[in-house]
C-alpha positions as CSV (number, residue, x, y, z in Angstrom):
1,M,96.5,142.0,63.7
2,D,99.4,144.0,62.1
3,D,99.1,147.6,60.9
4,T,98.6,146.6,57.3
5,T,95.7,144.2,58.1
6,T,94.2,146.8,60.4
7,L,94.4,149.4,57.8
8,T,92.9,147.2,55.1
9,T,90.0,146.3,57.5
10,V,89.3,149.9,58.5
11,A,89.7,151.1,54.9
12,G,87.3,148.3,53.7
13,R,84.6,149.5,56.1
14,L,85.0,153.2,55.1
15,F,85.2,152.5,51.3
16,D,82.2,150.1,51.6
17,R,80.1,152.6,53.6
18,H,81.1,155.9,51.9
19,G,82.6,154.9,48.6
20,Y,86.1,155.4,47.2
21,M,85.9,159.0,46.1
22,A,84.2,160.2,49.3
23,T,86.7,158.6,51.6
24,G,89.6,160.8,52.2
25,M,93.1,160.0,53.4
26,D,92.5,162.1,56.6
27,Q,89.4,159.9,57.4
28,L,91.5,156.8,56.8
29,T,94.4,157.8,59.0
30,E,92.0,158.9,61.8
31,A,90.0,155.6,61.7
32,A,93.1,153.5,61.5
33,G,94.7,155.4,64.4
34,M,98.0,156.0,62.5
35,S,99.8,159.0,61.1
36,S,99.5,159.8,57.4
37,R,103.2,158.9,57.0
38,T,102.6,155.4,58.4
39,L,99.5,155.1,56.3
40,Y,101.4,156.0,53.1
41,K,104.3,153.7,54.1
42,R,101.8,150.8,54.6
43,A,99.4,151.4,51.8
44,G,101.4,153.4,49.2
45,S,98.5,155.3,47.9
46,K,94.7,155.5,48.1
47,A,94.4,153.5,44.9
48,E,96.8,150.8,46.2
49,L,94.8,150.7,49.5
50,M,91.6,150.2,47.5
51,V,93.2,147.4,45.6
52,A,94.2,145.8,48.9
53,V,90.6,146.1,50.1
54,L,89.3,144.6,46.9
55,T,91.8,141.8,47.0
56,E,90.7,140.9,50.6
57,R,87.0,141.2,49.6
58,D,87.6,138.9,46.6
59,R,89.3,136.3,48.9
60,R,86.4,136.4,51.4
61,F,83.7,136.4,48.7
62,M,85.1,133.6,46.6
63,R,85.6,131.4,49.7
64,R,81.9,132.1,50.6
65,I,80.8,130.8,47.2
66,E,82.6,127.5,47.3
67,V,79.4,125.7,46.6
68,S,78.3,123.0,44.1
69,S,74.8,124.1,43.2
70,V,73.1,127.2,41.8
71,D,70.7,127.2,44.7
72,A,73.6,127.1,47.2
73,L,75.1,130.0,45.4
74,F,72.1,132.1,46.0
75,A,71.9,130.9,49.6
76,A,75.5,132.1,50.0
77,L,74.4,135.5,48.6
78,E,71.5,135.6,51.1
79,E,74.0,134.9,53.9
80,W,76.4,137.5,52.5
81,V,73.7,140.2,52.5
82,R,72.7,139.2,56.1
83,V,76.3,139.3,57.4
84,E,77.9,142.0,55.2
85,G,74.9,144.2,54.6
86,A,73.1,145.2,51.4
87,R,75.1,148.0,49.8
88,G,75.6,146.4,46.4
89,C,78.8,145.1,44.9
90,L,81.9,147.0,46.1
91,F,83.7,146.0,42.9
92,L,81.1,147.5,40.6
93,R,80.5,150.5,42.8
94,T,84.2,151.3,42.8
95,R,84.5,150.7,39.1
96,A,81.6,153.1,38.5
97,E,83.0,155.8,40.8
98,T,86.4,155.7,39.2
99,G,85.1,155.2,35.6
100,G,87.8,152.6,35.0
101,E,90.3,155.4,34.9
102,I,92.6,154.1,37.7
103,P,94.3,151.1,36.1
104,K,95.2,149.2,39.3
105,I,91.5,149.4,40.5
106,A,90.1,148.5,37.0
107,E,92.4,145.5,36.9
108,A,91.4,144.3,40.4
109,V,87.7,144.6,39.4
110,A,88.2,142.8,36.1
111,T,90.2,140.0,37.7
112,H,87.4,139.5,40.3
113,K,84.6,139.6,37.8
114,A,86.5,137.1,35.6
115,A,87.0,134.7,38.5
116,F,83.4,135.1,39.6
117,G,82.2,134.3,36.0
118,A,84.4,131.2,35.9
119,R,83.2,130.1,39.3
120,V,79.6,130.5,38.3
121,Q,80.3,128.4,35.1
122,E,81.9,125.7,37.4
123,I,78.8,125.7,39.7
124,V,76.4,125.5,36.8
125,T,78.3,122.6,35.3
126,A,78.5,120.8,38.6
127,D,74.8,121.3,39.2
128,L,73.6,120.2,35.8
129,G,76.3,117.7,35.0
130,H,77.0,119.5,31.8
131,D,78.2,122.9,30.5
132,D,75.6,125.5,29.9
133,P,77.1,128.9,29.1
134,I,73.7,130.6,28.5
135,L,72.4,129.5,32.0
136,A,75.7,130.6,33.5
137,E,75.2,134.1,32.0
138,Q,71.6,134.2,33.3
139,V,72.8,133.2,36.8
140,I,75.4,136.0,36.7
141,V,72.8,138.6,35.7
142,L,70.3,137.4,38.3
143,F,73.0,137.3,41.0
144,E,74.4,140.8,40.2
145,G,70.9,142.2,39.9
146,A,69.8,140.7,43.2
147,T,73.0,142.1,44.8
148,H,72.1,145.6,43.7
149,A,68.3,145.4,44.2
150,A,68.9,144.3,47.8
151,V,70.2,147.8,48.5
152,Y,66.7,149.2,48.2
153,R,64.5,146.1,48.3
154,G,66.3,144.2,51.1
155,A,67.0,140.5,51.2
156,A,63.7,139.8,49.5
157,A,65.4,140.7,46.2
158,V,67.8,137.8,46.7
159,S,65.0,135.4,47.6
160,A,63.1,136.5,44.4
161,A,66.2,135.9,42.3
162,R,66.8,132.6,44.0
163,S,63.2,131.5,43.0
164,A,63.6,132.7,39.4
165,V,67.0,130.9,39.0
166,A,65.5,127.7,40.3
167,I,63.0,127.7,37.4
168,L,65.8,128.3,34.9
169,V,68.0,125.5,36.4
170,E,65.0,123.1,36.3
171,R,64.4,123.9,32.6
172,A,68.0,123.4,31.8
173,R,68.1,119.9,33.2
174,P,68.0,117.0,30.6
């Protein structure tokens, strides 16, 4: 692993665990085992480092949801929570912390959420055999809600959302 990859990995863990605002550059340099000069040379700024973390998270998450059914989408979320932990959506948490006031971060979040929305629409269409924008929106809301409810309710929140969405999908079938 090169310094940039190591830094992104370490920063991802710290930002995910403590949040963007609570994670200081001193913490990042210590955890990455590099000087502040090297950190700034590799990352540019804290905001740019957060964008790199979000970009990597987006890549891993979108690969995880390369599925063809709504049930498989929620199964992927169950697996994500099991492997990654239940701390809620890093994109939405970061957006909330920064209030959308850091353009690079706001853009990374918006890009991810647009790609996620498009992916859900593709999954719904593949599952039903036809387009259903209302169901896609319901799936997104249940998915996002389950992601955040898992923080305090555990994986059972995802299982409950998976059961609820199965009813919606069945009702949407011709």
